[in-house]
C-alpha positions as CSV (number, residue, x, y, z in Angstrom):
1,M,86.8,109.0,69.6
2,I,86.8,107.9,73.3
3,E,86.8,104.3,72.2
4,Q,89.7,104.9,69.8
5,T,91.7,106.6,72.6
6,D,91.0,103.6,74.9
7,I,92.3,101.2,72.2
8,E,95.4,103.3,71.7
9,Q,96.1,103.3,75.4
10,K,95.7,99.5,75.6
11,E,98.1,99.1,72.7
12,K,101.0,100.9,74.3
13,N,104.2,98.9,73.9
14,L,106.6,98.5,76.8
15,E,109.0,101.1,75.5
16,D,106.3,103.7,75.6
17,I,105.3,102.7,79.0
18,R,108.9,102.7,80.2
19,K,109.5,106.3,78.8
20,E,106.3,107.5,80.6
21,A,107.3,105.7,83.8
22,E,110.8,107.3,83.7
23,E,109.1,110.7,83.9
24,K,108.6,110.0,87.5
25,S,111.4,110.9,89.9
26,C,110.8,108.4,92.6
27,P,111.8,104.8,91.7
28,V,108.8,103.4,93.6
29,Q,106.3,105.5,91.7
30,M,108.2,104.7,88.5
31,V,107.8,101.0,88.9
32,L,104.2,101.4,90.1
33,Y,103.3,103.4,87.0
34,F,105.0,100.9,84.8
35,I,103.2,97.9,86.3
36,N,99.9,99.7,86.4
37,E,100.1,100.5,82.7
38,F,101.3,97.0,81.9
39,L,98.3,95.5,83.6
40,S,95.9,98.0,81.8
41,G,97.0,96.6,78.5
42,P,96.1,93.2,76.9
43,M,97.7,90.2,78.5
44,C,97.8,86.7,77.2
45,G,97.4,85.1,80.7
46,K,99.3,81.9,79.6
47,C,101.8,81.9,82.4
48,F,101.5,82.6,86.1
49,P,104.9,84.4,86.7
50,C,103.6,87.3,84.5
51,S,99.9,87.4,85.1
52,L,100.1,86.8,88.9
53,G,103.5,88.3,89.5
54,T,102.5,91.7,88.1
55,Q,99.3,91.8,90.2
56,E,101.3,90.9,93.4
57,A,104.0,93.4,92.5
58,K,101.4,96.2,92.3
59,I,100.0,95.3,95.7
60,L,103.5,95.4,97.2
61,L,104.4,98.7,95.4
62,I,101.2,100.4,96.7
63,K,102.0,99.2,100.2
64,I,105.5,100.5,100.0
65,A,104.5,103.9,98.5
66,Q,101.9,104.4,101.2
67,H,104.1,103.2,104.0
68,L,101.4,101.1,105.5
69,D,101.8,100.0,109.1
70,N,103.0,96.5,108.3
71,T,105.4,97.5,105.5
72,T,108.8,95.8,106.1
73,V,112.0,94.9,104.3
74,S,110.5,91.6,103.4
75,D,108.1,93.4,101.0
76,I,111.1,94.7,99.0
77,A,112.6,91.3,99.1
78,A,109.3,89.8,97.8
79,L,109.3,92.4,95.0
80,R,112.8,91.4,94.0
81,R,111.8,87.7,94.0
82,I,108.9,88.4,91.8
83,A,111.1,90.2,89.3
84,E,113.6,87.4,89.2
85,I,110.8,84.8,88.7
86,M,109.3,86.9,85.9
87,I,112.7,87.2,84.2
88,Q,113.4,83.4,84.4
89,A,109.9,81.9,84.0
90,S,107.8,84.2,81.9
91,R,106.9,82.6,78.6
92,C,107.0,85.8,76.6
93,K,109.5,88.6,76.2
94,K,106.9,91.1,77.5
95,G,106.8,89.4,80.9
96,K,110.6,89.0,81.1
97,D,111.1,92.7,80.2
98,A,108.6,93.7,82.8
99,G,110.6,91.8,85.4
100,R,113.8,93.3,84.2
101,F,112.4,96.8,84.7
102,I,111.4,96.0,88.3
103,A,114.8,94.4,89.0
104,E,116.6,97.3,87.3
105,Q,115.0,100.0,89.5
106,L,115.6,97.9,92.7
107,N,119.3,97.6,91.8
108,K,119.7,101.2,90.8
109,S,117.9,102.7,93.9
110,P,118.1,100.3,96.8
111,A,118.5,103.1,99.3
112,E,115.5,105.0,98.1
113,F,113.3,101.8,98.3
114,S,114.6,101.3,101.9
115,F,113.8,104.9,102.8
116,H,110.2,104.3,102.1
117,L,110.1,101.7,104.9
118,D,110.7,104.8,107.2
119,G,108.1,106.9,105.5
120,L,110.6,108.8,103.5
121,C,110.5,109.6,99.8
122,A,113.6,111.6,98.6
123,K,111.6,112.8,95.7
124,K,108.5,113.7,97.7
125,E,106.3,111.9,95.3
126,C,104.9,109.4,97.7
127,L,105.7,110.5,101.2
128,F,103.2,108.7,103.4
129,R,102.6,112.0,105.1
130,T,101.9,113.7,101.8
131,E,98.2,114.2,101.1
132,Y,96.4,115.3,98.0
133,I,93.3,117.3,99.0
134,I,90.6,118.7,96.8
135,N,89.8,122.3,97.5
136,P,86.0,122.7,97.3
137,D,86.4,126.5,96.7
138,L,88.2,125.9,93.5
139,C,86.6,122.5,92.4
140,I,84.4,123.1,89.4
141,M,82.9,119.5,89.7
142,C,84.0,118.5,86.3
143,G,85.0,114.9,87.5
144,K,88.2,114.7,85.5
145,C,90.2,113.7,88.6
146,L,87.8,110.9,89.2
147,E,88.3,109.7,85.6
148,A,92.0,110.0,85.8
149,C,92.5,108.1,89.1
150,K,93.5,104.5,88.3
151,Y,93.5,103.4,91.9
152,N,89.8,104.3,92.6
153,A,91.1,106.7,95.4
154,I,88.7,109.5,94.4
155,I,85.0,109.3,95.3
156,S,82.1,111.4,94.1
157,N,79.7,112.9,96.6
158,L,77.7,114.7,94.0
159,K,74.5,112.8,94.9
160,T,74.8,114.1,98.5
161,S,76.2,117.5,97.6
162,L,73.0,119.2,99.1
163,V,74.0,117.9,102.5
164,P,75.8,120.6,104.5
165,H,79.7,120.3,104.6
166,S,79.6,117.6,101.9
167,L,82.4,117.9,99.4
168,P,81.7,117.1,95.7
169,F,84.8,114.9,95.4
170,E,87.1,113.5,98.0
171,I,90.4,111.6,97.9
172,R,90.7,108.6,100.1
173,Q,94.1,108.9,101.7
174,K,94.5,105.2,102.6
175,I,94.2,104.3,98.8
176,C,95.9,107.4,97.2
177,T,99.3,106.5,95.9
178,R,100.3,110.2,95.3
179,C,100.9,109.4,91.6
180,G,99.9,112.9,90.6
181,E,97.7,112.0,87.6
182,C,94.8,114.0,89.1
183,L,97.0,117.1,89.3
184,K,97.6,116.9,85.5
185,V,94.0,116.9,84.5
186,C,92.4,119.3,87.0
187,P,91.6,122.4,84.9
188,S,91.1,124.7,88.0
189,G,94.0,123.8,90.2
190,A,91.7,122.6,92.8
191,I,94.0,119.8,94.2
192,D,96.3,120.9,97.0
193,I,99.3,119.0,98.3
194,I,100.0,119.0,102.0
195,T,103.4,117.6,102.9
196,I,106.0,117.5,105.7
197,D,109.6,118.2,104.8
198,I,111.9,115.2,105.0
199,E,114.2,117.1,107.4
200,E,111.3,117.3,109.9
201,L,110.5,113.6,109.5
202,V,114.1,112.7,110.1
203,S,114.5,114.9,113.1
204,T,111.4,113.3,114.7
205,P,111.6,109.6,114.0
206,Q,109.6,108.7,117.1
207,Q,106.5,110.1,115.4
208,L,106.7,107.8,112.4
């Protein structure tokens, strides 16, 4: 049953992936989800624009979503170049369509992509000061969040759970993209979201 589910996930077509991606409100998270699902499926690997372009796009999107210290406008420009190259040089329609999706979101929401360079996410889906934290008092140690995280941002400390103050599961904030997949699968509501209002961030730009 599990193997069948894995096969079905790998065989998602781009239209299905697009519909799922568009459930996200933030365009950065939307494209990041699309690319991650694209990469999780079968790829022919016959051309570099698609196989390498999508990998590089994922790195850039995570960087933008997390508002890392060295994130600049050049990262958005690089993402746009990757999309254009994929559209022009990919050998298959799948690669070209993936490039078009990236370009489409960049063109539709240029301001929102730019806001992320200042650590602002209008939709509050990937504010760099938003943290997902697992509440140990509610965690039932089922491990579903660990399985759902596609970015390996959740680690298990079950082997050291006997050590005082050791949490069964932890979310590594530097890797977490705030995609929300762990929230969907947690049966006990053990994942808390700590965030700062955009208004507060805007009023204190010197702290960014």
